[in-house]
Each structure stands twice: as structure tokens, then as C-alpha cells.
C-alpha positions as CSV (number, residue, x, y, z in Angstrom):
1,X,1.7,-13.4,35.0
2,X,3.1,-12.6,38.2
3,X,2.7,-8.7,37.7
4,X,-1.0,-9.1,37.5
5,X,-2.7,-7.6,40.4
6,X,-6.3,-8.2,41.9
7,X,-6.7,-4.3,41.2
8,X,-6.1,-4.8,37.5
9,X,-8.2,-7.8,37.2
10,X,-11.1,-6.1,39.1
11,X,-10.5,-3.1,36.6
12,X,-10.8,-5.3,33.5
13,X,-14.1,-6.9,34.8
14,X,-15.5,-3.2,35.2
15,X,-14.2,-2.4,31.8
16,X,-16.0,-5.7,30.0
17,X,-19.4,-4.6,31.2
18,X,-18.9,-0.7,30.3
19,X,-18.7,0.5,33.9
20,X,-15.3,2.1,33.4
21,X,-13.4,4.0,30.9
22,X,-11.1,1.4,29.3
23,X,-8.2,3.9,28.2
24,X,-6.7,4.2,31.8
25,X,-6.7,0.6,32.3
26,X,-5.0,0.0,29.1
27,X,-2.2,2.0,29.9
28,X,-1.7,0.2,32.9
29,X,-2.4,-3.4,31.5
30,X,0.4,-2.5,28.6
31,X,2.8,-1.6,31.8
32,X,2.1,-4.0,34.1
33,X,1.0,-7.2,32.4
34,X,0.8,-7.2,28.6
35,X,-0.3,-10.6,28.5
36,X,-2.4,-11.7,31.8
37,X,-4.7,-14.4,32.5
38,X,-8.5,-13.5,33.1
39,X,-10.7,-15.7,35.2
40,X,-13.5,-13.6,33.8
41,X,-13.4,-14.5,30.2
42,X,-11.2,-18.0,31.2
43,X,-8.3,-16.7,28.7
44,X,-5.4,-14.6,28.1
45,X,-5.8,-10.7,27.4
46,X,-3.1,-9.1,25.3
47,X,-3.0,-5.4,25.3
48,X,0.4,-4.1,23.5
49,X,0.2,-3.4,19.8
50,X,2.8,-6.1,19.2
51,X,1.0,-8.9,20.7
52,X,-2.3,-7.8,19.2
53,X,-0.9,-8.0,15.9
54,X,1.2,-11.0,16.2
55,X,-2.0,-12.8,17.1
56,X,-4.2,-11.4,14.5
57,X,-1.5,-12.0,11.7
58,X,0.1,-15.2,12.3
59,X,-2.7,-17.9,11.4
60,X,-0.3,-20.8,11.8
61,X,-0.3,-20.2,15.7
62,X,-3.6,-18.6,16.3
63,X,-7.1,-18.5,14.7
64,X,-10.8,-17.1,15.2
65,X,-12.8,-18.4,17.8
66,X,-15.4,-20.8,16.5
67,X,-17.9,-20.8,19.1
68,X,-18.7,-19.4,22.7
69,X,-18.7,-16.2,24.2
70,X,-17.0,-13.3,22.3
71,X,-17.2,-15.5,19.0
72,X,-19.2,-14.7,15.8
73,X,-21.0,-18.3,15.8
74,X,-24.4,-16.7,15.9
75,X,-24.1,-16.0,12.1
76,X,-23.2,-19.8,11.5
77,X,-20.0,-20.9,9.7
78,X,-18.4,-17.8,7.7
79,X,-15.6,-16.3,6.2
80,X,-14.1,-15.4,9.7
81,X,-14.0,-19.2,10.6
82,X,-12.1,-20.2,7.3
83,X,-8.8,-20.8,6.7
84,X,-6.2,-21.3,3.8
85,X,-7.5,-21.6,0.3
86,X,-11.1,-21.9,1.5
87,X,-10.8,-18.5,3.1
88,X,-8.8,-16.9,0.3
89,X,-11.6,-18.1,-2.3
90,X,-14.6,-16.8,-0.3
91,X,-12.6,-13.4,0.4
92,X,-12.1,-13.2,-3.2
93,X,-15.8,-13.6,-3.8
94,X,-16.7,-10.8,-1.9
95,X,-13.9,-8.5,-2.6
96,X,-15.2,-8.5,-6.3
97,X,-18.2,-6.4,-4.6
98,X,-17.1,-4.6,-1.8
99,X,-13.4,-4.1,-2.4
100,X,-13.6,-3.2,-6.1
101,X,-12.0,0.1,-6.5
102,X,-14.1,0.8,-9.6
103,X,-17.2,-0.3,-7.7
104,X,-16.5,1.8,-4.8
105,X,-15.9,4.9,-7.1
106,X,-19.0,4.1,-9.4
107,X,-22.2,2.4,-8.4
108,X,-21.7,1.9,-4.9
109,X,-20.7,5.7,-4.2
110,X,-23.8,6.5,-6.3
111,X,-25.9,4.2,-4.2
112,X,-24.5,5.9,-1.2
113,X,-24.8,9.4,-2.0
114,X,-28.7,8.7,-2.9
115,X,-29.5,7.0,0.3
116,X,-27.4,9.7,2.3
117,X,-29.3,12.6,0.6
118,X,-32.6,11.1,1.3
119,X,-31.7,10.6,4.8
120,X,-30.6,14.1,4.9
121,X,-33.6,15.2,3.7
122,X,-35.6,13.7,6.3
123,X,-33.5,15.1,9.4
124,X,-35.7,17.9,11.4
125,X,-34.4,21.5,11.5
126,X,-37.0,22.8,13.8
127,X,-36.2,20.3,16.5
128,X,-33.1,18.3,17.9
129,X,-32.2,15.7,15.4
130,X,-31.1,12.0,16.3
131,X,-28.4,11.0,14.2
132,X,-26.9,8.0,15.6
133,X,-29.6,5.7,14.5
134,X,-31.3,8.3,11.8
135,X,-28.2,8.7,9.7
136,X,-25.2,7.0,10.9
137,X,-27.0,3.4,11.3
138,X,-29.6,3.6,8.8
139,X,-26.9,4.6,6.0
140,X,-24.7,1.4,6.0
141,X,-27.7,-0.9,6.7
142,X,-29.6,0.2,3.4
143,X,-26.4,0.3,1.5
144,X,-25.7,-3.3,2.5
145,X,-29.1,-4.5,2.1
146,X,-29.5,-2.7,-1.3
147,X,-26.3,-3.9,-2.5
148,X,-27.0,-7.4,-1.6
149,X,-30.4,-7.2,-3.3
150,X,-32.5,-8.0,-0.1
151,X,-35.8,-6.1,0.0
152,X,-37.7,-4.5,3.0
153,X,-34.4,-3.4,4.9
154,X,-36.9,-2.2,7.7
155,X,-38.0,-5.7,8.2
156,X,-34.6,-7.1,9.6
157,X,-33.7,-4.2,11.6
158,X,-34.6,-5.8,14.9
159,X,-33.1,-9.1,13.8
160,X,-29.9,-7.2,13.2
161,X,-30.0,-5.6,16.8
162,X,-30.4,-8.9,18.4
163,X,-27.9,-11.0,16.3
164,X,-25.3,-7.9,16.9
165,X,-25.8,-8.2,20.6
166,X,-25.4,-12.0,20.8
167,X,-22.2,-11.8,18.5
168,X,-18.8,-10.6,19.7
169,X,-20.1,-8.2,22.2
170,X,-21.7,-10.9,24.0
171,X,-18.5,-11.8,26.2
172,X,-20.4,-12.6,29.4
173,X,-22.5,-15.0,27.6
174,X,-25.8,-13.7,28.7
175,X,-28.5,-16.4,28.2
176,X,-31.3,-14.1,27.1
177,X,-29.2,-12.0,24.7
178,X,-27.9,-15.5,23.1
179,X,-31.7,-16.8,23.1
180,X,-32.8,-13.5,21.4
181,X,-30.1,-13.7,18.9
182,X,-30.6,-17.4,18.0
183,X,-34.2,-16.5,17.3
184,X,-33.4,-13.6,15.1
185,X,-31.0,-15.7,13.3
186,X,-33.6,-18.3,12.7
187,X,-36.3,-15.7,11.6
188,X,-33.5,-14.0,9.2
189,X,-32.7,-17.2,7.9
190,X,-36.3,-18.2,7.0
191,X,-37.0,-14.7,5.5
192,X,-34.0,-15.4,3.2
193,X,-34.5,-18.8,2.2
194,X,-37.4,-17.9,-0.6
195,X,-35.3,-14.9,-1.8
196,X,-32.1,-17.3,-2.1
197,X,-34.5,-19.5,-3.9
198,X,-35.6,-17.0,-6.4
199,X,-32.3,-15.5,-6.9
200,X,-30.8,-18.9,-8.1
201,X,-33.5,-19.1,-10.8
202,X,-33.7,-15.4,-11.6
203,X,-30.3,-13.7,-10.8
204,X,-30.1,-9.8,-10.9
205,X,-27.3,-7.4,-10.5
206,X,-26.7,-7.8,-6.8
207,X,-24.5,-9.5,-4.3
208,X,-26.7,-12.1,-3.2
209,X,-27.3,-13.5,-6.8
210,X,-23.5,-13.2,-6.9
211,X,-23.4,-15.5,-4.1
212,X,-26.1,-17.8,-5.6
213,X,-24.3,-18.3,-8.9
214,X,-20.6,-18.6,-7.4
215,X,-19.2,-22.1,-7.6
216,X,-16.2,-23.0,-5.6
217,X,-14.3,-26.3,-6.8
218,X,-17.3,-26.8,-8.8
219,X,-19.9,-26.6,-6.2
220,X,-22.3,-24.2,-5.4
221,X,-22.7,-22.5,-2.1
222,X,-25.3,-24.0,0.2
223,X,-28.4,-22.0,1.0
224,X,-26.9,-22.2,4.8
225,X,-23.7,-20.6,3.6
226,X,-25.4,-17.7,1.8
227,X,-27.5,-17.2,4.7
228,X,-24.7,-17.1,7.3
229,X,-22.9,-14.8,4.7
230,X,-25.6,-12.3,4.4
231,X,-26.2,-12.4,8.4
232,X,-22.4,-11.7,8.9
233,X,-22.5,-8.6,6.1
234,X,-25.5,-7.1,7.5
235,X,-24.1,-7.0,11.0
236,X,-20.5,-6.2,10.3
237,X,-21.3,-4.2,7.1
238,X,-23.2,-1.8,9.5
239,X,-21.2,-1.6,12.8
240,X,-17.9,0.1,11.9
241,X,-19.3,2.9,9.6
242,X,-22.2,3.4,12.3
243,X,-20.0,3.5,15.2
244,X,-17.1,5.1,13.7
245,X,-19.3,8.1,12.2
246,X,-21.0,8.5,15.6
247,X,-17.4,8.6,17.4
248,X,-16.1,11.0,14.9
249,X,-19.4,13.4,15.2
250,X,-18.9,13.1,19.0
251,X,-15.3,14.7,18.8
252,X,-16.5,17.2,16.1
253,X,-19.6,18.4,17.9
254,X,-17.4,19.0,21.0
255,X,-14.6,21.1,19.2
256,X,-16.0,23.8,16.8
257,X,-12.1,24.6,15.5
258,X,-11.7,21.2,14.3
259,X,-15.1,21.0,13.0
260,X,-14.4,24.1,11.0
261,X,-10.9,23.2,10.0
262,X,-12.4,20.1,8.3
263,X,-15.5,21.9,6.8
264,X,-13.1,24.5,5.3
265,X,-10.4,21.7,3.8
266,X,-12.5,18.8,2.9
267,X,-9.1,16.9,2.0
268,X,-8.8,16.4,5.7
269,X,-12.1,14.1,5.7
270,X,-10.3,10.9,5.2
271,X,-7.4,11.7,7.7
272,X,-10.2,12.4,10.3
273,X,-11.7,9.0,9.4
274,X,-8.5,7.4,10.0
275,X,-7.8,9.1,13.3
276,X,-11.2,8.5,15.0
277,X,-10.8,4.6,14.2
278,X,-7.7,4.8,16.3
279,X,-8.5,7.3,18.8
280,X,-12.3,5.9,19.3
281,X,-12.2,2.6,17.9
282,X,-15.6,1.2,17.0
283,X,-14.3,-2.2,18.0
284,X,-12.2,-2.6,21.2
285,X,-11.9,-6.3,21.4
286,X,-11.6,-9.5,19.4
287,X,-11.2,-13.0,20.8
288,X,-9.0,-15.5,19.1
289,X,-7.8,-19.2,20.2
290,X,-4.1,-20.5,20.0
291,X,-3.7,-23.4,17.6
292,X,-0.6,-25.1,19.0
293,X,1.4,-24.6,22.1
294,X,3.3,-21.2,21.9
295,X,4.7,-18.5,23.7
296,X,3.2,-14.8,23.5
297,X,4.9,-12.1,25.2
298,X,7.1,-14.4,26.9
299,X,4.3,-16.2,28.5
300,X,3.5,-19.8,27.9
301,X,0.4,-20.4,25.8
302,X,-1.5,-23.6,25.3
303,X,-3.2,-25.1,22.4
304,X,-6.9,-24.3,22.7
305,X,-6.3,-21.3,25.2
306,X,-8.4,-18.3,24.4
307,X,-6.9,-14.9,23.7
308,X,-8.6,-11.7,24.0
309,X,-6.6,-9.1,21.8
310,X,-7.5,-5.3,22.9
311,X,-7.7,-3.3,19.9
312,X,-8.6,-0.2,21.6
313,X,-5.2,-0.6,23.6
314,X,-3.2,-1.3,20.7
315,X,-4.3,1.9,19.3
316,X,-3.1,3.6,21.8
317,X,0.3,2.1,22.3
318,X,2.8,4.8,23.1
319,X,5.6,2.7,21.6
320,X,3.6,3.0,18.4
321,X,1.8,6.2,18.2
322,X,2.9,9.7,19.8
323,X,0.7,11.1,22.3
324,X,-1.9,8.5,21.6
325,X,-4.5,10.3,23.8
326,X,-4.5,13.3,21.3
327,X,-6.8,13.2,18.6
328,X,-4.5,14.7,15.7
329,X,-6.2,15.6,12.5
330,X,-2.9,15.2,10.7
331,X,-1.7,12.1,12.2
332,X,-2.4,10.2,9.2
333,X,-2.5,12.8,6.5
334,X,0.1,11.4,4.3
335,X,-1.1,7.7,4.6
336,X,-4.9,8.3,5.8
337,X,-6.1,5.5,2.8
338,X,-3.6,2.9,4.0
339,X,-5.1,2.8,7.3
340,X,-8.1,1.1,5.6
341,X,-6.1,-1.7,4.3
342,X,-4.0,-4.7,5.8
343,X,-1.1,-2.4,5.7
344,X,-2.5,-0.3,8.3
345,X,-0.9,1.2,11.5
346,X,-4.1,1.0,13.4
347,X,-6.1,-2.2,14.0
348,X,-9.8,-1.3,13.8
349,X,-10.2,-3.9,11.2
350,X,-8.1,-6.7,12.3
351,X,-5.1,-7.6,10.6
352,X,-3.5,-10.2,8.5
353,X,-5.7,-12.4,6.1
354,X,-8.6,-11.7,8.2
355,X,-8.5,-8.0,7.6
356,X,-12.0,-7.0,7.4
357,X,-13.1,-7.4,3.5
358,X,-15.4,-4.3,4.1
359,X,-12.7,-1.8,5.2
360,X,-12.8,0.4,2.2
361,X,-16.5,0.4,1.7
362,X,-16.6,1.4,5.2
363,X,-14.3,4.3,4.2
364,X,-16.2,5.4,1.2
365,X,-19.5,5.6,3.3
366,X,-17.9,7.6,6.3
367,X,-16.7,10.0,3.5
368,X,-19.7,10.4,1.9
369,X,-21.9,11.0,5.0
370,X,-19.1,13.6,6.6
371,X,-18.9,15.6,3.3
372,X,-22.6,15.7,2.4
373,X,-23.7,16.6,6.1
374,X,-20.9,19.3,6.4
375,X,-22.6,20.6,3.1
376,X,-25.8,20.7,4.4
377,X,-25.0,21.9,8.2
378,X,-23.1,24.9,9.4
379,X,-22.9,23.7,13.1
380,X,-24.4,20.9,15.2
381,X,-25.0,21.8,18.8
382,X,-25.6,19.5,21.6
383,X,-29.0,19.7,23.1
384,X,-27.4,18.8,26.3
385,X,-23.9,17.7,26.9
386,X,-22.2,15.1,24.8
387,X,-23.5,11.8,25.7
388,X,-21.2,9.2,27.4
389,X,-19.6,6.2,25.3
390,X,-21.3,3.2,25.7
391,X,-20.7,-0.8,25.4
392,X,-17.2,-2.4,25.2
393,X,-16.2,-4.7,22.6
394,X,-18.2,-2.2,20.5
395,X,-18.2,1.2,21.8
396,X,-19.9,4.5,20.9
397,X,-22.4,6.9,22.0
398,X,-26.1,5.4,22.0
399,X,-27.3,8.7,20.5
400,X,-25.9,11.8,19.0
401,X,-28.9,14.3,19.6
402,X,-28.1,17.9,18.5
403,X,-29.9,21.1,17.2
404,X,-28.8,21.7,13.4
405,X,-28.0,24.8,12.1
406,X,-28.3,24.8,8.2
407,X,-25.4,25.9,5.9
């Protein structure tokens, strides 16, 4: 676009590698070039909420990227790459477990409460506690693995890390990261293969057994498709909850008044969870491709063109959110739950038919952790200054290290 400047392109390159605060760049991009071509990613970049939502919702014109930098191809062919009836059927299969209201309020909540209690019991009180890995990442990983019926969660912790780094965050296509991710995905597949074989013969009450029993158009799911689904769920089922919780703690531990308001009135927890996903979203960017020649923001886009949509920018769009640079506890007080559904104002879970199936599970996990943490902790004090945000496509502090003052 004619309004794209070398300065804007240079700033975008720095944002991509985590060397710059993305939010000033977002503001300039929305004003100067809401859709611009980036040689760095060899594709278009959309920053306004209107175009971001348009790309995510219109599956007749746009589709998930099937391969290459910024895609989720590391997992294998998964629900993210499906369209039409195929996507609908696979989504319904997963929804019976991770979007079922009864299950979320019953057995999955009970499981989350039990794991949260155990992790909180293990936190140190006589020395600094690190919460990003010790609580916020461990909780959704254990919930997801237990729900799926996969034993020995510690076994695949390094695989999860390597696969996650080689997925949507590997925009630069770092060859070493890609190689490590491929090796981890192969190791995970080898680990899962005998488990899947056993679940086919001796199904139990878990999601993996459900996948092994399932038939779509009279055919059972292949072992490779089941393994790919497990890989995706173990990654996607962790990142939003983990980074969302750490980002919320980052805000709360830096604002004692805000902490006290929520701790005194727990009806505000859900609103805080919704607002943090807007204010400091765990996922800042997704990549799609154009299926047909089309127009976007007044620009001609050709079939096959890559389009990066900036979720972080969309969530700070002044045309849609008043004073987006402020964390407002009551911003979604009357519609907090809706922010975790396809009818959301914010876009941390994507939009349209590819809206994240696990969004309600993430909400439940975040609510349980914050409530139980506040039950036990009177105040959490930074050991040093608040840590910096790291990463770009997936963004949060690398650690949350605090001194805990018991309730």
C-alpha cells in the first residue's frame, strides 16, 4: 500500500522477533496502513478489527494456512485445517467433551479443582514461588492430559515445549526450531501409538477413548489423525490458559487496589479473565490464506496470498473499544461469558467456525485458579520488578516469581 513506510515495515520486523512493544506499532498500522504487504513474512498484514474479523469469519474467501511458517502443520492434519461438514463433525466430536456445559460444571471442574489444590499445596511459602510454570502451565497441561486419558504427563512436557515453538510462533521459520519440533512430534506419535492401540481394545472414560471409538461416515479415525488431534489439544489446550493466567497475574500483582477489588468480590473474576484476553492477549497473530481473488480494506488480494491477522491490534482498536490502552475491570461485566463464545467482542480465540473449541474450558480453568489462589494468598509481591513480556505470536512473561503472603 502507498501509505506503508519503511519505518513501519522496520518496526513490524522488530515486533515479530519480540524486540519491540507491539502496541505502539499496532496504533500506527491501524491509522497508516490497515492492510500492508510485508516482505518479511511474504504476505499481507491486517491490523483493524473489522478486517481481522472478516478474514477469520469468511471461510468462502479465507482459510487456515496448511503449511509453512506461522502454520500449525507441525501437528499433522487437524481440525484447524478442515472445512465444511468435515470440520463440523470433528468439532462436534471434541465439543462433547470440552464445550459440554454439564461436564465443565461437573467432572472437568472437579478435576481442575483437585489438580489446582495439589499444585497450590506444593508452592513454597518460605522462599520465592515461580507461578508461570509451577501453576499456570502445569494446571492446564495436567487437566488436558488427564481428560484425554494419557498417562505420565511429565513425559511429554519437553515434547510440548518443542512442538509449541515449531507451530504458529515459528514465523521466521527457524530451521533448528522446526527440526526440534518435528523430532518431538515424531516422539509423541511413537509414545501415543501403543496407547491408542490399547484404547481401541479397552476403552475407558476419557477423550482419547472417545476418539478411538468415533466413526465419521462409517469410518473410524486413523491412528495418525488421533495422534495429530492429541498433539494439537496438548498445545492449544495449554497456551491460552497458561499465558492468560500469567498475564492476569502480571497485572494484578502490579496493582494492589485491583487485586483487592477482585479478591473482595469474586463475581468480578470472570470479567477480569475476559478483559485480560483483550488487554494482553496470549495470542497476538494468526496466519490465513486467501482462497480466491478478493478485496480486503480496499486492496486487491490474490488467491493463495498469505494474510497475517493481528489479534492483539484488533483487541485494541479504538473504533471498537473505548480507551483500549486501559485495563477496565468492568468493561465486560454484563457480558463476560460471551467473550468466550463465537459471539465475542474480543478475538483471542479466533472467530467464525474456527473459533477455539476449548475456549469455555480455558475460562473454567482460569476462574478456578484465580479463585483458589486468592483463597490461599493474601498478597503476592514481586521479588524484583515485574518481568518483561516475551514472545510475539504467543506473548506473556517468561516467569512470575513472587513472595507469597498467606491469607
